[in-house]
N, C-alpha and C positions, 0 to 999 in steps of 0.2 A: 605799472602802467595798465596791466590787464584789469586789475581791480578798480583802478581810478576811472577807466573809461568803459568798464563793464563789457569787456571783450571775451570771446570764447577761447579758452586756452589752446584747444586742439587746432583751431583754425589759425591762430597766431603762430603755432608751431609750423604749420604748412607754409605760411607766408615767410617765416624765418629761414626755413630750409631753402626756399627758392631765392631769397635775398642773398644768402651766403654762397649759393651755387654749388651745394654739396648734395649727395644722395640722402643723407640723414643729418640730423642736427648734431649727432655724435661726431660726425666727420668734420664739422666746422671748428675752426680754431677759436680760441678765447677772444682774440682781437676782432674776428669777424662777427661774433655774437655781440660784443660790446658796441661795435659800429652799428649793428642793426638796431639795438635798443636805443642808442644815442640818437641816430638819424631819425628813427620813427618818432621818438618822444619830442624832438624839436620841431616836427611839422606843425604848422598852424592848423587849428581845428582838427587835431588828431582823431578825436572820436568821430566827428562828422565824416571824415574821410575813410577811416578804417572800418567802421561798422558795416556799411553797405558792401565793401569789398569782401570782408570775412564772412558776412552773412550769405553771400552768393558763392562762397567757397572758391574764390578766384585764386588761380595759380599764375604766377608770372608777373607780379607787381614789382616795379623797379623805381628807385628814387632818382629823379633828375633835378638837381638844385633843391628847391623847396617845393617842387610839384610832384604829384604822384601820377605816373603814367601807367596805363593798364592795357597791355596787349590782349588779343583775343584769348580766352581761357576756357578750360574745361572743368566742370565739376567732377571731383573724384577721378581724375584722369587715370591714375595707376590702376585703380580697381576696375574701371570700365575696360581698359586695355587688356588686363589679365583675363577678364570674363570673355572678351571677344576672341582672344587667342585660344582659350580653353574650349569654347563651344565650336569654333571653326575647325579645330583639329579633330573633332569627332566626325566631321563630314569629309574632310580632305586634308592632304598634306601640302605644305607650302614652304618656300625658301625663307632664309633670313632677310632677304631683300623685301619679300612680301610683308614680313613682320614690321620692318622699318616703315613701309608705306602705310600699314595699318595703324601704327603709332601716330603717324602724321595726320591721317584723316580722322582718327579718333579724337585727337587733341583739338583739331581745328573745327570739326563739325559735330562732334559728340554722337556719332552714329553708333548704334547698338546692334550687334549680331543677334542677341537674344530677342530683341523687339522686332526682328525682321527687317531692319533697315540696311543690312549688309548681306551680301552673299559672296562665296568664293567658288569660282568655276575654273577648273583646270589650272589652279594655282594663282588665279588673278582675282582681284577684288572688284565687286560691282555694287553700286548703291541701288536701292530699290525705290519704286514710286512712293511707298510709304515713308521711307527715310527722307526723301526730298520734300514731301509735303510737311512733315513734322519740322524739318529745318526751316522751311518758309514760315511756319507758324511761330517758331522760336525767334526768328529774325524780324517778326512783325511785317511780313510782306504786305504791301498795300493792295495788291490785286493781280489776277491772272486773266487775260483775255484770250479766248480761243476761237478760231474761225476756220471753216473748211475752204480749201482752194478749189473752187468748183471746176476751173479749167483743167485741173490735173486729176479730178476724181472720175471714176467710172463705176457707178453703183452696180451695174449689171455684172461686172467682173470682180466685184468686191475689192476695188482698188481705191484707196482714199489717201489724201494728203491734207494735213492740217498745219496751221500756223498758230503758234502760241506766243504771247507777249507777257513777260513778267515785269511787274513794277515793284521793285524791292523797297523803294522809299517814295515819299510823297512827291518829290521833285524829279524823280527819275523819268527819263524819256522811254525807258523800257528795253528789255533784252529779248530778242526774237529767236525762236527756235522752230524748226520744221520737223514734222514726223510723217512717215509714209508707211503703209501696210497693204499687203495683198496676199493672196493664198500662197505665193511662193516664198515669202519671207516671214511667215508666222508659224508657230508650232501647230501641229495637227490638233492639239488639245484645245486650241482657241479658234479653230476655223469657223467662220461665220461671224466673228467679232472683230473683223478687220478695222471697221470704223472706230471702235473704241480703242483698239490698240494704237492706231495712228494718232488719235488725240492724246493718249498717254505719252507716246514717244515725243510728241511736240512739246508737251508741258515739261517733261523730264529734261529735254535738251535746253529749253529756255531757263529752267531753274538752275541747271548746272552752269550755264553762262553767267547768270545773275550773281551766283555766290562763289564763282571761281572753283568749281569742283572738277578736277581733272579726270577722275575715273568715270568710266561709262556706266550708264544705268542698265540693269539687267533686262528691262523691257525694250531697250533700244536695239539690242543684238537680235540677230535673226533666230534661226532654229538652234536649239541645243540638242545634240544627238541623243536620242533615246529610242527604245524599242518601238514606240508608237509612231515614229515619223514615217511619212509616206516614202521618202527617199532614205533608206536605211543606211547606218554606218557600215563599215567594212565587216563582211561576214567571215566566218571561220575559214572558208576556202579562198578568201581574197577576191571574191567576185562581187558584182553589183555596183550600184552608183557610189557606194561608200568606199570604193577602192582608192579614192583620192579626193580631198576637198576641192582641188582645182577643177576637176571634172564636174563635180556637183555644183560648185559655185558658178562655173561658166553656164551650165544648163539653167540655173536660176536666173542668171542675167539675161539669157536669151528669152526666157519666158516673160520676164518683166518688160524687157525692151520692146518686144513684139506683141505684148498683151495676149499671150496664149493661155489656155486653160491647163493648169498643172495636171489634173486628173486625166485629161484626154492625151496630153503629151506622154504621160506614163504608160497609158494603154498603147499608144503608138510605138513607144520604145520597146515594149515587150514583143509586139508584133514584128518590129524591125529586126530585133535580135534573134527571133525564132525560138524563144524559150517560154516555158510555162509561167515563170515569174521573173522579175527583174534581178532578183538575187542570183539566179542561175546564169545570168549573162556574164561573159568575161569582160575584163577591163577594156580590151581592144574593141569588142563589140559596142560597148557603151561609148567609147571615144569616137568610133565611126558614126554612131547615131547622132551624137552631139554636133559633129562636124557637118553631117548632112542636114540636120535640123537648122543650124545657123545659116547654111547656104540657101536653103529653100525659103526660110523666113525673110531673108534679105532680098532675094531675087524674085520670088513669086509667093508672097504671103497669102494672097487670096486662094490660090490653089491649095496651099498648105492648110488653111482654115477649113476648106471644103473637105479635105481628107480627114482632118481631125474630127470633124462633126460626125463622121461615120461611126466612130468609136462610142458615141453617145447613144446611138440608136438601139443597140442590144439592151442597154440598161432601161431605156424607156419602154421597150416591148415587154421586158420582164416585169416591170412595175405594173403594166397594164394587165 
């Protein structure tokens, strides 16, 4: 059959393994192999059907009656999965459950860790903007429309909200995703680029909806703790805003909700705690500050803004 229809032996072997439902062709019984040869040879237009399948290195073809049904497949799945696991283990450790999830997303979406399409953070997988755009290209996405939501944007405070609509096919009505960014929910490394971050987050979310991707994109998450962050992770003596993510998260929520300047809030926090730096403040001092800030922002925001503005004056005088 291979010679008659001019098929590639190695690809036929891959197809046969999947048809027999075994790990290797050696594990298949004689009857399974005979059924594969017999069933495939009886298909009408065998060459016309098999050549495009095998040429694309499709895995997972099954026979239903006299028709050939093809589920979503991955080129060289095992090789890509092994490479993803090998490279990911160089940067972090992860559980067997994480490996199972990696196998699933590798098979369905063909994401490559080596190509920068996947990242692992704290044992969890994240897809990147690069990976989502390449997937859209492979799936022949018809278009992506992005627009700013002006009523929710404040350019003076670097707060932006975007809406993205992805059209995966010609007749699609579109999948919508929203993305927001401001100084309190982006890394210090990209401060000043909040508008672009918001746009990227919106596009990522819309693409994930369009193609059914359950894992989050790395650009959608807020800050990843690192030494350069303005609100540092827990220090060696257990002090600072890093003493607990709940305290830090609540502070970020207050800043976003009441549209406060993160840098001025930090300066106010240092002054409130009576320490030289925020790292030197105890957990109790920081919690008291957050409680007081929330209360003042809710009851008398104008007075709070007036007080915060005082912390900007020394910087302006020094610059002059």
